[in-house]
N, C-alpha and C positions, 0 to 999 in steps of 0.2 A: 465777860465769862456769864454763863449762865450758871446758875444754883441748883435749878431744878433739871439737868440734864446728866447722865452717866456720862463720867470722864474715863478718857484714860490719859494719862500722863508718859511722852517716851522723853526717854535721856539721852543727850546724843553728845555726841564732841562737836560738832558745827552741825551748822544749818546756812542754807542762805538768808542773805545780810537784807535781801528782795526780791520781791517777783519774779524779777530781770535777772536777776543772779541763776542762770539756770546748770552751771558750770560744777556747781557744791555739791557733791553725793547726790547724782542723778536717781542713784536708783533709790533710797531713800526720800525722794521726794515724791516720785512717781507713787510708794510704796504709802506715805501721808498722804496724798491729794486722793489715792484708791480709797485710803481707809475714813474718809471725810465721805465720799460720795457714795458708799457702800451702805452708811446708817447716817443719813443727814441731821439724827436725832442722838448722836452721838457728839461728847465736845472732846476735842484734841485739844491738849497745849502739852508743846515741844519746851522742852529747858535744854537748852543749847552752853554746854559747858565752857570750852574755850573759844570756839569763833562765833559769830562776828564779834569784833574787837571792840565792841561798846558796851554797853551796860545797857538793855534797853526793853520794853514789852513791847510788841508790834503785830499788826496783822501782817499774815502770809497765805493767801486766795483761803481768807476768811477763817484762819485757825490762828489761836494765837500764842503768838512764841514770846520766851523770854529769855533773852542773852545774856552771859554773866561775864565776857572778855578773859577768862582765866590765861589763855595766852602758853597753854601746855607747862605753866611754871611748877617748881616743885616747894617743899621745906614747906615755911611760914604762908606762901603766897597761897598753895594748895589747900593749906588746913581753912584759911581764910575763905576762901572757894565753898568747900562744904559748908562751912557755917550760912554763908549766903545762899545757897542752894536749900538747907534744911530749913531754914528761915521761910523761903518761898513754898516748899512744898505743905511745911504748917499750915500757911495762910490760905493754900490752896486747898487744902485739906477740911477747915475750918467751913469754907463756903463752897464746895463742890463736893457731888458724889463721884469721889475717886471710886472705879471696880477693879484698877490693876494697873501697873507699873512696867512699861516695858523698856529696857536697857538696850540701846544699840553698840556690840562688842562689850566682851569682857574688863574692862576697866575699870577707872575711876567713875564713871556712868553706874556699872554695875553696882561697885562700892555703896554710893550713896542712895542707888533706888534701894538694894536690897535693906541694907541696915533702916532705911523710913517704912518700908514696906513689911517687916518685920514687928516693927515698933508698935504699929498702926494698925498691924492686921487684915493686911491686904496682899493680893496679887502679886507677886514680882515676877516677871521672865526676864531672858538674857538672850540677844541672838548675838552667838557667835558669829560673825563675818570676813573673819580672814585670818589675819596676823597675830590676832588674838587666840587663835588654838596652839600656837608655835610653842614650842619649850625655854623659850627667851619672856615670854609672857610672864609677869611676878605675881601679877592679882589672883591668881585659882589660890598659890601658896597661903595666903595672906586673909584668902575670903572663901570658903568653899562654900560654892553654890549647890546645893544637892543636884540630883538629874533631872528629877524633875520639873526644875526650872531654867535647864537650858532648854535653847532651840541652836539646831548648825544649820548653816544655811547650805549645805550638801553632804552628801554623804562621803566627802575626800574629810571635809572640817569634824565630821562627828569621830572619825577614824583617828581623824590627827589628833584631835583632845583627847581621847581616851588614849592614844600612846602615850602623850607628852603630857599628862595632867590626871591619868589614874580614871578619870570619871567619864563614863558615856551619855553624852546629851540625849535624854529621852526623846526629843525630837527633832526632825527635818522639815524646816520649810525653805522653799527654794527662792531666788527670790523673780516677778515675774516679769513680764515688757507688756508694757500697754500698746494694744494694735491699732489702737487710732492714730499713733504717733506717724507711723509709715502709710499715711493713704497721703503720700505724694505724686505728681504728675511722672515725676522724674525715670523714664524706662531704660534710658541708655546704659550699658556694665562699657564704662568707658575707660575705667581705673582697673587695671589687672590684679595690684597687690595692694591693701591699704592694711595700716595698722593705728594703733590710736588708745594713747592713757601717758601718764606722769612720766617725764624722761628720767625715771631715775634708774639705778645699778637693776634691781631688785625684776624691774620688765624685761633687758636684755633686749634693746631695738640694734643694738651692734648686730645680732643674728639675722635681725629683719633687713639691715644694708648688706649685709654679705651672701644674704640668700637672694636678692635683687642684682649683688654685681655677680653670682654664677648664672642666675637665668639669662642675664642681659648675653654671655656668651653666645646664647641657641636662639633668644629672641631682643636682636638689639633696639627694638624701639621699645622695650616695656614699659609702660607705665606705673609707675607707684605713688603713694604718699602715704606719709608719718603725720599725724594730729597728736599735737600736745606740745606743752613746755614742762621746761624743767633744769635741774643741774646738769645730766648729760646732754644741753643741748649743743656746746660747742662742741665736744669729741665726737659726738653724731655729724655736725655739719664739714667736721675736717675728714670723717671716715669717707663722707658722699663725695669730697674732693680728690681725694688718695684715689679711691676707686673711679673718678670721673662718671659722677654718676647723675650730675646735675643737671641736666635734660632728664634723665629720666626718674627720679626722686622730686617728688614737690615736702617743705619742711613749711606745713602750715602755720606751726604756733599752736596755740591755744584758742581754740572755737568756741562759740555760744553751742549749746547744747543740740539743738535744732537743726541747726548748720552739720553738724559730726552727723546725724542721722541720714541726711543728705547725701552727705559726701559716701556714708554704708550703702546705699542703694544703688550708687554709680559705680560699685565694688563686686568684683569677681570672685574677690579670694582674698579674707580675712584671715592677715598672719598674727598670731597672740604669742611669742616666746618666752612669756614671762616664765620666771621659776619658780613661783609659789603663787596661787589664785583659790581664792575660799571656792568661789564661784562666778567667776569672771561675767559681771555686765555687760560690758562691750560685746564678748563673745554671743550673747542671748541677743544684743540689737542688731549686733551684722548679721545672724540666722533671720531675724526677722524684716531686714531689709534686704534679704535674699542673697546674698554673698556665701560662699562656702569660707568653714572656719578650721582652719589648722592651728592647734595647739601645744604644749605638753602637758597642763594640766587636766585631768579627767575628772571633773565635779564630780558627777555620778555612776554608779555601779552601770545601769543603763546605758545602753547606745543610745545621743541622738543622731535624729538623722541632718546631716551637713554638717557635722561635725567630727572633725577626723583627728584622735590623738597619734601623736608624732614620738620617738623619744629623744631624737636628734637634730642639728642644723640637717647633716644631707638628708635624710626622711623629708624634711620641712620642706627642703628646695624640691626631691625626686614629687614629691605629692602636688606642690603647688603647679611645677612645670606640666607634669600630667595632664591637670586640671587645663591649665592654660592651651595646652594642645588640644584639648580632646574639642571637636567642634559642636558634637551631641550634648555637651554637659548643661544641668537641667540646673537655671538659678529659677527657686520658687522660695516663696515665705514661710518660714517656720518657725511656731513658737510652742515651744517644747512646755512654758509654764509659761500662764495669765496673771497680771498681778492681782485680779479681782479673785482667784482660787489664794493667791498668796495672802489676802487680806483676811477672806474667810477662814483660813485654816488658824490667821494667829489670834483671830476674835471670836473662835471656837473655844480656845484655851482661858479665856477669860470668861466664858458664858455670857456675853452678849447678844 
């Protein structure tokens, strides 16, 4: 650590355990890296509450990370975690010039960050990133952050948080995409339909399989792939067998992040059937990889080129089929928001 440098402390539930771990919160990884690149004189210290499952201080691409192995435990364990974090923050504050704190998600991170920042008269912002805008999030009831300390990831999340918790976040700062990640030599679009994400009920990947099954009736040789792992895997595998799609859909399992981006560059259409999404990072990545995106969730009030919003499975199927049958369809790299813009907007809040 460098006592003379301006310091921003980032509080997050999880962070990669090593530089090789590319699948853990890729959007947050890109943001933290870009933050460092944008201002080499800025010191970033990341406090990771729940994961990695070890208590250690380590260096990640030149950034200091402290992990606390909270493992999402409640009760006494949570109180102990708060105490350990508070002790660590006091130590950092004694020997560094903290200009502000940024909490990822309105959760335990925001709780610890807000209490410490208020006590030490420093800036604190909470970035609402998705599920934390929902009514089921209990933290806003026990910890009321003012509107001017809240950043929403999208227009949708700003409205959702206001509807569910009565406060309208003052800022909207979208996630960005690092265009440098898409300089691959892959040119051939040899995958018709692609989907990616955690195989959990919220993501509704059964819709993806049903859409492929319907389109197969008209395009028998359709090629599709589903990237990811999770509790729904065996159910989805059974669905593929039931619809006799073994030769049409590849289940890749979890892949390293750079490999996922390569698959995206091979895809013509990226389907995202999730029932709820703050601002899908995978959709932005698919656009940057030159695919058209079809999803149920509209993150921003403005339209985004090549990102198509539908309301149900039938509309998703019809639009995907139209695209696959259109020989003149354009596939081009679309980057509506860049990571550098995201970083500059965040740092403007801290006036750094």
